[in-house]
N, C-alpha and C positions, 0 to 999 in steps of 0.2 A: 479462474484458468490456471495452468497448469506450475509446480514451480521447479525454477532448476537451481541443481544443489545447495551449498548455504549462503549464494552471496545475492540470495531472495529477488534475479530478475526473472521475471518469466521470459515465456519461447518467445514471446512478439517481444520484447525488452530486449531480449540476447539476439534478435534478429537487425534490430537497427541497429547495435552497436558492430555485428558482423559488417552491413554494407558500410555504415563510416569507416570502419577499419578499412574497405576495401577502395573508398573512398580516398584514402589516404597512402592506400597503398597506390594507387590510379596517379595520385600527384606524383610519387616517387620516379612512377614511369614514365612522366615528360621530366622533368629533371633529368634521368640517365639518358632519354632523349638530347636533350639540351644539350646536355657534355660535347657533342660529337662536334659540336660545332668551332670553328677555328679559334674565335678569339672572346674575350670575357665580351667584351660588350654583344657580340649575338649569341653566347651564351644568356646572357639575362634578358634578352628580347625575346627569344623564342622559348623561355624558358616562361615571362611574363607573358606573350601571346598564348601559349598552351594552358597557364593557369587561367587567364577569364575567361578563354572558351569551356573550359573545363568547366567554372562557376556559374557560366551561362546556362551553359546545358542542365549541370545540377538544380538551376533556379527554375528552368523549364518545367526540366521531368518534375519538379517537388511541385508545380502550380495546375499539373496535369494529375501528380497525386491527391494535392488537396481538395482539389473537385469531385477527383474521385468517392474521397473516403469521407464530405463530410455528410454528418449523421443526420437523418430527419425524423421526424415525430411518427411515433406507432400511428395504423392508420383505425381508425374508426371504424362502427360496422357498417357505415354508408359509404365506406374508401374515400372519406375524405381526410385529409392531413392535419393530426388534433396540432393547433400552432404550439409554440414551447410554449409560451406563456402563460397557456392552458394548465390548470391544475388536475392531480391525479385524485378524485377524490376519495379514494379508496386508502392513500398513502398515510398513514400514521401520522405524517410530518404536519397533516393539513392540505397538504399541496406540494405537487413536484411533476412537472416537465419530464414524459417516458421518451427514450429515442430510442429506433434501431439504426442497425448498419448499415448504410446504405448500398444501394445495388446495384448502381450506376453500370459500374464495372460489366455485371455479368449480361447486364442490358445490351451495352456498348457491342462487347462481344455475340452479343444473339444476333445484331444487325450488323457488325461485320461478316457474320457468317451467311446473313438471308442477301446481302450484295456482290457476298463474294458467288453462293451458287446461281443469281437474274443477273448478274452483268457478266461474271466470268474473270479468270486471272487475267485478261489482255489489260485490264489497267494497271496491274503489278508492274507492265514493262517500264512506266514513268518514275519508277522510282530508283534504277539503278542512275539513270539520269542525270536525277537530281541531286544524286548523292555524289555524283562525280564532278556534277556543277560546285556543292558545294567546296568538296575533296581542293579542287581545284582553286578556287577562290581561297581556302583557309592556309593552302597550302604555303604559300609566298610567306603567310608570317610565321611561320614553323621552318624559315629556312630556304626552302624550295629547294631542297635533296627528292632522289627520287623517295624516298620514305617520308615525305610528310605528307602528302595524300594520304598514305592509309592509317598513319598516326591520326591524321585528322580526322577519319571515319569512325577510328576505333573510339578516340575520344569523346565524338559527337552518342556514338550508343550506347557507351560502358558510362560516362556520368546522367543521359535523360534516363537510364533504367536505373542509375543511382538512388537520381533523387524522384522520381516517379515511389519508386519502394521505399524510402525514407519518410516520404510526404502521405502517404498513404497510409503508414503501418502509423507514422505519430497521430495522424486525427484522427486512426479507427481507435487508439489506445487512451488517448487523450480528453479531445475535444467534447466526447459525448458525455461524462463526469464533468469534463469543465462549466458546459454548459447548464449538466443538472445541477450543480453548486450555485449557480449564478442566480438558477430562479429558486431555489432553497434561499439563497440570501434575500432574493425579492422578497420570497413571501415573509422571512423576518420584518422585512422592512415595512412590509402592508400594518402586518400583525403591531408593529411598535404606532402606526398612525393612526389606528381607529381605537386603541387600548384607552382613549380616554372619553370616548364616545360610547363606550358598552356599557351595559350594565355588569353588576359584580358578577355574577354568575357564568356571562360571558365572556368577563373579562379575565377568568380562570379558565377558562376553556381554552382561550389564546396563548395565557401562558401554557398550558400545560401543550399546544401543540406547537408551538414553542421549543421548548425542553425536548420533545421528541423527537422534533428535530435536527437538533443539535446534536444529540444520544446516536439519533441514525447518522447522521454526515459522518458520526465518530466513526461508530462501529462497522459503518459500513465504505471508507473513505472508496471514490470514483477516481480513478485514474490514477491513484498513490496521493490524495490530497494527503495535506498537514496534517497534525493531529491539530486542534482547536488549541487555542491558550487554556489554562489552567481559570484564569480567571472567567471567559468567557462560560465555559461549562457553568462553572458554578453558578454564575448570574443567573444561566438558563435553569438548574435543575431546585435550586434553594427555594424561588419560588415558586414550583410546579405543590399539584394536592399531594396529597400523600397515596392515593389511589393509582397516578399515576409515578411518582419516587419509587411505587411497589414496582411498576410495569417496568421502570428503568434498570432497579435493581438486578431481576429475572432476565435480563435482556443481556447484558452486561456478564451475572453469574452465566446465562451459557454461551456468551463467547468468551469468557477466560478459561470456563472448566473444561472446553474443546480444544483449545489450543496451547493449554502451558505445556503439554508435554515434549512437542516436537520442534525444534529450533526455527526450524524454517516459519514455523507460524506464530513464533513467538511476539514478533510484532505489532499483530493483530494483538493478542493478547495483550501486549502492552501498553493499548488506545485504551482499556478497562480503566486503568488506573487512576488517569483527570475524574473518571466518571466516581470510583468510589468513594475518591476523595473529596467531591462535592458531595454524595450522600452520607458522610461523614459529617461536615462542613453544615448540612442541613439537619441533623440532629440533636439540638441543642439541649436536648434533655437527658440525652444519652439513654435512648430505650432502647438501639437497637444494633445488636452484638453484630450482627451476619456483614451491616454495613465496613466494622472494625478487618472482621474475622478474614473478609475475605480481600481487602482492601493488602492485608500482613499476604495472604497466598499469593497475589501478587506481586508484591514487591521481594518474595524472595527469589519466586522464579522467573522476576526475567532474565534478559542475557547480561547484565550485571546486578548480582543483589545485591538488596541493600539491607542487609544481616538486620543493624541497628535497628533502622526504621520499621522492620518486619515483625521484631521480634515487641516493639514497642504495640504495635498496633495487637498485636495480638495479644499478647499482656492486656491491652484496654477489653477484649473482646471476650477473655476468659473472664473480668471482672464484671462487663455487663451483664455475662450469661448465668450466673450463678453456678450451683454444684452442678459439678456434670452428672450426678446418682440422677438427676433429675431432667435435666438438660440434655443430657450428649455436647454433641459434639466434641469430641478428647481428640477430633484433628489438630484442632489449636493447638493443647500441649506437645503433641506429638512434633506440629512444625516449629512452636518454638524452643523445643528442645534442640533442634536442627537447626534454629538461629543459634542460638548461646557454644553450640559445640564450635560454631565455624567462627562468634565471634572471641572463642578463646585462642590467646593466643600462646600460651601452652602449650595448646595442642597443636598448633601452627608450625609450631617448635620441636616434635616429639616428646611434649612431655610432659605429664599427670597434669591433671587442672587441681587448681587453688580448691582445696576443701568445701568451702561453701558455695561457689559455683557447681562443683560436680556435682550437691546435694540436691540444689537445683534441678539441672539438669536430668539427675534421675529421678525424681520424685515426678517430673514430667511426664520420662518414660514409662514408667509405673502405670503412670492414670491414664497413658494416651494405650498399654497394654491392655486393661479391662476390655476394648473391644477387640474380638478377635481378629479379626480384615487387619485392623492396627496393628496390632501384636507382628500380624504376618510382615505386614510390608518393615517395621522395625527389624524383622531377622534375614531382610534381606537388601539393608539399605546400606552398603559399605562404609558410609559417613560415621553412622554411628555404632557400628558392627568396631569401626577402628577404634573410635572414641575407646567404647567398652573393653576393648581389648588394651590399649594402652595404659588406664585407668586401675585394669586388671577386675572387671567386675565380670559375675558371672551371671548369662543371661539362659534361659529367663529368670528372674528375682521373685516372682510371685509363686 
């Protein structure tokens, strides 16, 4: 879905908000109409009746919108619907129900068109009479003034349409994702129930499926689903096999590397942080420097950078990597230098950095500059160039 502005709202979510604002404006209109009454009691009576009618119309329209927007399962090759509980065998998590948008609204539109062509427009003559009867009935509660019938019809049309649109958009946006998440949870519970009866190989396969299921839900949230707690992510990833952990790493790395630059997509990038933390926790022998490095990158690039924790993870990654001449990855030094500059209180206050810290930063920058592409990045990074100028360091130094 297309994102709007920096608010993180999709176009559909923005539409729901707009309709809600319109509904509130309609309530203000009812209050303004009630002001014309002669006494406070009449004002409260007309206002109360108007708001109750508006609420009833809103709920009625909402019910219609909900029925029209309920998702249905994808059709299989035979044309039969796939039950919501049936598993998608191709899904890497081991099972997931698939949904498509409900098309009842289009079908009903088609039916109405055929009815209008076949029967003719004569049946529409009953609609004005029905509206007049409704308006005459409701107008008494709205004060019985000449304008009451008009206001009654306006409330009916306005709030039925608002309720329909709000409910329809909400159902289309969130219900399918909620059903999918429920199915994923059901799959996880089923796996937990049968684990004791499985062989060791089957048990590991179940653990791997569970880990992938949690990771997929974390990296591909349906309907704005909240991120899983760190404990849940750890419990799923730590028991997984090495091959699946490698697959999880590449999935998370792909999401991080594609979404760290744009602030609008940073929330998706930040969902990789619990995954990298879990991968770090699972590496009890301190073998893989990439887990620490990617975690350091993500912590540095999140909307509210954690410079201290990022510097710590990057330092650990450098220790595990070994000599850069043999193993590369000088981006670790570049990003650690950036973290240390941002952590330096002297630089923040416009003062030169203490000599020992300055030497550490400069050593990292010199190492990072050994790679031509990184040297170009250093030359174009305002923070680093500002630090070099403040500390009167001539660049390049090599």
